[in-house]
N, C-alpha and C positions, 0 to 999 in steps of 0.2 A: 612352450607357452609364449604367446605374443606379449609385446610390451604393454598393450592395453589391458590384457587380463592380469598381468603382473601388477600393474598399477591398481587395478580394482581390488585384487586380493590383499594389497598392502593397506587399503583404506580401513580404518578401524570402525568397529560397530560397538557403541557403548550404550549403557542403559541407566536410567534413573528409575528406581523401583521402590516408591514409598508405600508404606502400609497405612491405609486410611483409618487410623485410630485416634486422630486428634488434628489440631490445626497444623499448617505447614511451619515446621521448626526452622529457625535460621540456619542450623547445621545442615538440615536436609536441603535447604535452598542452596547452600554453598556446594554441597555434593552435586546437585543438579547443574549448577553453573560450571563447576570444574569439568564435569562430563561434557557439557555443551561446548566449552572452550576447546577441549581436547579434540572433539569431533570436528568442529569447524576449522580449527588450526590445521588438521590433517585431512580435510575434505572427506570426512567420514560420515557415519550415520548416527543420529541421536534418537534413541528409543525411549518412550515413556511407557512403563509397565506398572500398573497398580497391583501390588502384591496383597490381594484382598481375600486370601483364603482363611484368615482368622475371623470367621463369621460372627463369633460372639463379641468381638471388640470393634468390628467395622461399623461405620455409620455413614449415611448419606451426607450428613453435615460435615463430616471429615473429608469426604470426597470433594464436596463443594469448596471447602476451605483450601484444599490442595490446589484445585484448579483456579480458584480466585487468586491465590498467591502466584502461581506460575503465569497466569494471564497478565498480572501486573508486571512481572519481570520482563514480559514481552520477548522471551526467547523461545523460538519455535522448536518443535521436534518433528521427526520425519515419519515415525511409525508409533502406533499406540496399541496397547494390549491390556486386557484384564486377566489376571492369573486365574480368577474363579471360573473363567470360560475355557480353561485349558486342562481340566481335571483328567480327561481321557488320556492326554499325553503323559501326565504325571504318573498315572497308574500303569501305563504301558512301560515307562522307563523302570518303575519299581519292579514290575513283573520280569523284565529282561534281566535286571540285576539278580533277582531271586533265582531265575532259571540257570544262571551261571554259578549258583552256589555261593554267591557273595552276600546273600541276605538270608534270614531265617524267620520263621514265624515264632512269635513270643506270645504264648497263651496266658501269661501271668496277668491276673486282674489288675494288680497295682503293686508298685514297689514300696514295700514297707519292711522295717525290721533290720536289725544289725547284720543278719546273715548276708545281706546284699551289698554291704560296704566292703568291696574287695579291692579297691584301688590303693595306690601307695599312700594317699592322704585320707584314706577311709571313705572315698567317694565310690558310688555305685558304678561299676564298669559293665558287668553283664551277669546274666543268670546262667550258670553252667548247665543246669538242667534243660533249659530252652535252647541254648546254643548247640548242645550236643544231641538234641533230639533227632532221631532218624527221620529221613525224608518220608518214609512210609507212614510212620506214626504221625508226623506233622500233617500229611495229606489226609489221613483218616480223621483226625480231630477237626481239621478245617471242613471236611465234607459233612460233618455232623452239624455245622453251623456255629461251632464254638468261636467266639470272637478272639481276634489276635491282633497284635501290632506287628508290623514287618520291620525287623531290625537289620541294620547293616552289620555284616560279619567283619568287624575291624580286624585286620591281620595281626596275629600275635606270634609268639615264639613257635607255636605248633604249625604255622603256615609257611615254614621256610622252604618247602618244596612246591609251593603254589606259584601262581603268576607273579606274586610280590617279590620284590628284591631284584628283579631283572630289569636292566635298562630297556627302554627309556622311562620306566616307571618312576614316579616321584617318591615311591616307597623303597627305601634302600636299606641294606645292612650297614650299620656303623657301630664299631666296637661291640660286635656280637649281638646287636639288637636291631629290630626293625624301626626305622624312623620315617616320618613323613616330612618332606622338604618342599619348599618353594622359595622363589626369589621375589620379594616385594619391591616395587619400583621406588618406594619411599624408605622403608625400614630394612631393606637388604635381605640377606639370607635368613630364612626362618626354618626352624626344625623342631619336631616334637616326637617323642617316642610313641610308637603305635600302642604300646602297652598302657599309656596314660589317656587314651581316647576311649570313651565308652561306646558300646554297641548302640549307637543312636538310632532312633526310629526314622523310617522312611514313610510309613503309613501308620496312622493311628488306628485304634481298634474299631473306629467307625468308618474306616476306609478313606478318610481324608488325608491328603498328603501333608507332611510336615513342611515347615519353612525351608529346611535344608534341601529336601527332595524337589519341591516345586521350583525353588529358585534355580537350582542347578539344571533341572530338566528344561526350564524355559531358556536359561542362558545358552544351553547347548543347541536347542531347537532354533533360537533366534540368531545363532552364530555370533554371539558376543565375543569380541576379541580382547577387550580390556574391561575389567571390573574395577571401577574407581568408587570407593565407598569409605565410610568412617572407620577409624582405627578400632572402634569397639567391635567390628566384625572380624578383626584379624584372627582371633582364635577359632572362629567358625571355618576359616579357610582350609584348615587341615581336613575337616570332614568333607568339605566341598571338593577338595582335590581327590579324595577317595571316591566320591560319587562320580565325578567326571571320568576317572579311570575305569571304574566298574562299568560305566555306560559306554566305554570305548571311545571317549571323546578327549581330545587334547585340551587340557585346562586352559582357560584364558590367562592373560597376564593380569597381575593384581597390583593395585596401588591403593594403599590405605591412608586416609587423610587424618592429620592430627585432630584431636578433639577441640571443640570450643569450650572454654571454661569461664566461669564467673570470676570477678576480682578476688574472691576468697579461694580460688583454685578448684572449686567444685564444678563438676560437669554441668553445662547448661541444661536445665530441666524444666519442662512445662509445669510440673507439679511444684517445684521449689521456687522458680523464678517468674512464673506466671506469664503475663502478656508480653513482657519485654523480649521473649524468645520467639514470638510469633511474627512471621513476615508481614502479615496484614497490619500489625501495630505500626510498623515503619511506613507502610503505605498510607494509613489513615492519619499519621502524624505529619505527613507532608514531605516525605523523602521522595526524591526522583529515583525511578528504578535504576537508571544508569549509575547514579551515585551509590546506591545500595549495593549493586553488583560490584562496583569498584571497591567498596569497603570490605565486603565479604571475601573478595579475592586476596586482599592483603592480610587476611587472617589465615596464616598457614602457607602462604605462597609469596614469592618475591620475584620481580623481573630481573633482579641482580644488577640493576643500574640506578638504584635509589629513587626511581620514579614512584610517585604516589598517586597523583591525579591522572587517571588514564581513561580514555574513551573505550567503548566496547571494541572498536576496531583495533585499538592499540593493545588491549588485553588479549584479543584473539591472536594477534600476530606474535605476541611475546610468550604466550602460555606454553609451558612444557611440564611434564611430570618431574623433571629434574629440579624445577624451581620450588617444589613443595618441601616444606620444612618438616622435621620430625617432632619438634617441640610443640606442645599444646599451645593454642592461641587464646589470649585473654580478651574477652569483650568487656571493656571498662565502663559498663553502665553503672548508674547510681542506683540507690535503693528505689524500687518501684513504688510509685505513689499508691495511696490507699484505694483509689478508684480510677478506672481507665475505661474509656468507651470501648465496648466489644462490638466488632462488626456483626451485622445481622446473621451472616452465614456461620458465625462461630458461637452464637449464644448458647447452643445446646451441646457444646463439647465438654462440659464439665470442668471448665477452667475458671479459677477464681475471678470474680469481677473486680477490676481495678479502675482509677480515674483518668481523665484525659492526660495523655503523655505530654510532658513539657520538655524543653531543651535539656533540663537537668537529668532526665531519665536516661538519655542515650550516651553512648561512647563519644567523647569529644572528637575523636578522629572521624567518626561517621558524620557528625555535624559539620566539621570543617570541610570534608569532601563534598557534602551536599551543598554547602554554600558556594564552593568553588564551581561545582557543576551548574548551579543556578546562575551564577555570574557569566558562565560561558555560553548559556543559551541565547539564541537570538530573541529579541524582545517579543516578536510575534509568537514564537513558540512558548516562551514563558507566560505570556499573557493568556494564551489558550489553555494553559494548564492551571492558571490561577482562577480563571473565570468560573469553572464549575464549583470550586470551593466557595466563592463569593455568592453564587446563586443558591447553593445548598444552605447557606447561612441565612437566606431570606432576602438578600439584597438584589434588586432587579437592575443590575448595572449593564448597560449595553456594551457589546464588544469594543466599539470604538473608544469609549471612555476608559475601559480597562487597559486598552492599548496605550492611552495617554498616561495612566497611573503607573504602569509597570516599570518604565525606566527610572521613575522616582524612588522606587522601593527595592529595586533589584539588589543593590549593595547593602540593604538593611535587613534582609531576611536570611535565615539559615534553613528554615523549613517552609514549605509552601503554605501551610496553614497560618503562618505568622502574618500573612497578608491581612487577616481579619483583625489583628491588633495593631499592625504598623500603618495600615491604610484605612482604618475604620472611619475616620472623619470624612473620607471621600464618599462613603456609602450612605451616611445618615443625613436626614433632612435637618435635624436639630442635634447639636452636640450634647452629650451627657454633662451633668454638673461638674464644674471644676472650681478650684479655689481662686477667687478674684485677685488674691495677692500675687498670683502668677502673672498678672497683667502689669505689674510694676516694673518699669525699666531698670536696668542695672544702674546703681548710684542715683536713683530717682525716687519719687514717691507716687502715691495714687493719683495726685493731681496731674503730675506729668503724664502718667499713663492715660488719663482721660483726654488731655490735650493731644497726645499722639494719635489716639483712636479717632477723635473728632476730625483732626487734620487729614488723617488717612481716608476717612469717608469722603471728605470734600475733594481730595485729589483723585481717588479711585473712581469716583462717579463720572469723571470726564477723561480717564486715561484708557488707552487701548490695552486690552488684556492679553498682551504678549510680553515675553520675557524682558526685552530691552526697554520698551516704553515704561513698564512697571518699575524696572530698576532705576531709570533716570528720574521718574516722577517722585518716587519715595525718597531717593537720596536728596533731591532738591527740597522736598518737604522737611527733611531732617535739618538741612542747612537753614531753612527759614525759621525753624524752631530753636536753632542754636544748640542742637544735640548731635551726638555721634550717630552714624547710620545704624549701628547695632542697637542703640537705645530706641530707635524708630521701629526696627524690624521685630524686636522681641514681643511687644504687646500685640502687634498684628498677627504674628505667628500663633500666639496663644489664643487669640480671639477666633481665628479661623480653624485651628486644629485642636484646641482644647488642651494643649500641652506645649512645653518648650522644645521637646525632642521630636522633630518632625523633618520631613524631606525639605529640600531647598525651597525658600519662600516664594520666589517669583514663578517657578515652575508649578508650585502648588496652587497659587492664585490663578494662574492661567487655566489649570484643569478645573478648579472649582467654578470659575466664571464670576462675572460681575455681580449678578443677582445674589448668589449664595454668599459671596464674600461680604458684600455690604450688609446683608441681613445678619450675619454672624458678628460683624463688628458692632452693629447697633445693639445687638443683644449683650455684647460685652460692655458697652458703655452703660447700659442699664444696670449692670452688676456693680458699677462704681458709684458709691454714694458720696 
C-alpha cells in the first residue's frame, strides 16, 4: 500500500445524525462541534445525516430549525444524506442478517403480560415461541401475509457453538457467559452480558427500519470510522456492535460525550428547560457563533493548558478525544424568564413560549466569553454584525455612522443585541423622557446645571466637533464658570444621552454632531424651571 493511500485510509469519517423532532438542542450542537473539530483536526470528512425515519415525530419546522442553527454556527460539512431516502439499503442489511440466521421473524402482535418478563430484572428479553420457530414455519406464515417484526437473535448460552465467542468478535466468553465488549475513547472498557440484551427489532411490523438498524446500516455504508455522540447512547452501543458484526463490518471507534445538565443536576431538556437549551435562543440574544462554539467546547472538554478564550483555529489545533472529560458538564443558566421571543422557524415545534432573554438568563461563562470575543473583533467586523440588529429594530442608521459608534460601545456590551440599549441615544431623533434631577452637577444645584448647559450651548456652537477641540473648549468653559470639569461634563452627558452612564463624552458628541447636540441641550434647558 502506498503512503498516500495509507494516509487516506487513516483519515477519519465522522457524522452528525440529528433526528428532526424539535429545535437544535445545545447538546446536539456540541456533538456536531466535537465531530467537526475531530474531522478538521485530523483532515477527515464531516458528514451530516438527518436520521428522519421516525415519520410520526419528524417535522419540516424541526428540519428548518436544525439547519438554521447549523447555518449560524458557520461550520461546513462535506457530505449530506437523509436517512429516509436510504430505506432500500436498510432492508437489504436486515435481509442479509436474517439469511445468516442472526435474526428471526416475530409474529407476536404486541408484547403484553407477565409471561414475557423473562430478564433478570423482570424486563422483556425475547419470546421463546418466536425465537425457536422453525424457518419453514416462519416462511409459511410470512408467505400468507401475516405481519411480523424482524428481531435480532442476540447470542445466548445456547449459541456457544456459533460464530460468537471467536476472535476477533466483540462477543466473548468471560466467566462462563457470553459478553459484548467495546472500548470507549472517553469511558474506557465497556462490557455487558449478552443474556441481558433483549432481542431488539431491526424492522417493525410495517417494514420500517428501527433506529438501531438504520443508524448502523448507514454508518457501515458511509464508512464511518468514529462515532462521537452523547453518553445517553452508550447503552445502545452493545446492540450496534452486534449489528455491525452480523453485517460483516468492523465496528467504528466510539467516543461518548458527557451529558449537559442544568444547575440542579437534571439533564438539559427541551420540555423542562424550554428555550434556554435551543441554539437559536443564543443566536437571537446576540451571541457570536465563535464565542458560542468556544463555550460549548469547554463543557466537557479541556485543552489541558488552562486556556479558556480560544478561536476556532485554536480549538481545531488543540482538539482531541483524550481531552474529553467523563463528568457531566453543568450549564449554569438562571431560571428562564416567563416569556422569550421564539424564532419564526421554531414557532410550531411545541415548545413553551418564553420572554426576551436577558444577560441573567445565560451561563456567566458564556457571557464572559462572548464579551471577550466581541472585544477581539476588528471594529469593521463588529460594526457589520451590529448593523442588521439596529436596522431590524427600525433604526435607519447608515453603515458609516455605525462604524463611528461601534468603538464607543465595544467595551460596554456582552451581547450583540445590547447595542439597542447601550447605544440607543445615537439612533433616535428625540430622547425618551428622563428625570431633570439627573442634570444637576455633583455638589451643585439646578441653577448650576442650567448655567452649565447654557454655557455649553454658547461654546459648542462655535467649536469644531472633533475630540481635542471639544475637550479643550469645554474644559476652558468649566474654568470660566469656576467649576471642576466633571461638574461641566455630567449635565452635558445627561442632556445628549438621557443618562449618566454612557460612552466617553467627546467621542459621543463627535458622532452625534453639532445640530443634534445643540438641540438636545436646548431641550434639557427647557426641562429646568
